[in-house]
C-alpha positions in Angstrom: -3.5 37.3 26.9 -6.7 35.8 28.1 -8.7 37.7 25.4 -6.4 36.5 22.7 -6.8 32.9 23.9 -10.6 33.3 23.9 -10.5 34.8 20.4 -8.3 31.9 19.2 -10.8 29.4 20.7 -13.7 31.1 19.0 -11.9 30.9 15.6 -11.3 27.2 16.2 -14.9 26.6 17.1 -16.2 28.4 13.9 -18.0 26.2 11.5 -16.3 25.7 8.1 -17.8 27.6 5.3 -19.8 26.0 2.4 -16.7 25.5 0.2 -14.8 23.8 3.0 -17.7 21.5 3.6 -18.0 20.7 -0.1 -14.3 20.0 -0.4 -14.5 17.7 2.6 -17.5 15.9 1.1 -15.8 15.3 -2.3 -12.7 14.1 -0.5 -14.7 11.6 1.6 -16.5 10.4 -1.6 -13.2 9.7 -3.3 -11.8 7.9 -0.3 -15.0 5.7 -0.1 -14.9 4.9 -3.8 -11.4 3.6 -3.4 -12.7 1.1 -0.9 -15.4 -0.3 -3.2 -14.8 -3.8 -4.6 -16.0 -3.4 -8.2 -17.4 -6.5 -10.0 -15.8 -7.8 -13.1 -17.4 -7.5 -16.6 -18.3 -11.2 -16.5 -20.0 -10.9 -13.1 -22.1 -8.0 -14.3 -23.1 -9.8 -17.4 -24.1 -13.0 -15.5 -26.1 -11.0 -12.9 -27.9 -9.0 -15.6 -28.7 -12.2 -17.4 -30.1 -13.8 -14.3 -32.3 -10.7 -13.6 -33.7 -10.7 -17.1 -34.5 -14.4 -17.1 -36.2 -14.1 -13.7 -38.3 -11.1 -14.9 -39.3 -13.1 -18.0 -40.3 -16.1 -15.9 -42.3 -14.1 -13.4 -43.9 -12.1 -16.2 -45.0 -15.4 -17.8 -46.4 -16.7 -14.5 -48.4 -13.6 -14.0 -49.6 -13.7 -17.6 -50.8 -17.3 -17.2 -52.5 -16.5 -13.8 -54.2 -13.5 -15.3 -55.4 -15.5 -18.3 -56.6 -18.4 -16.1 -58.4 -16.2 -13.6 -60.0 -14.1 -16.4 -61.3 -17.3 -18.0 -62.6 -18.5 -14.7 -64.3 -15.2 -14.1 -66.1 -15.4 -17.5 -67.2 -19.0 -16.7 -68.7 -18.0 -13.3 -70.2 -14.6 -14.0 -71.1 -14.7 -17.7 
């Protein structure tokens, strides 16, 4: 009896194989994706537009600074 109980405990303590781990992983992913609050199409469009405008503005600022500092460099060292 005691040996059977020990054997049963060992079986319970065994780690799950790779397929059981993979199945658990996929199940966890699905449950987490159900909890996600997805943005609407309008929100995605507005956020994308804001990012593009910000990139263009920052690109313009960097371009102006590069041009101005390059011009200043030529005045000082040329």
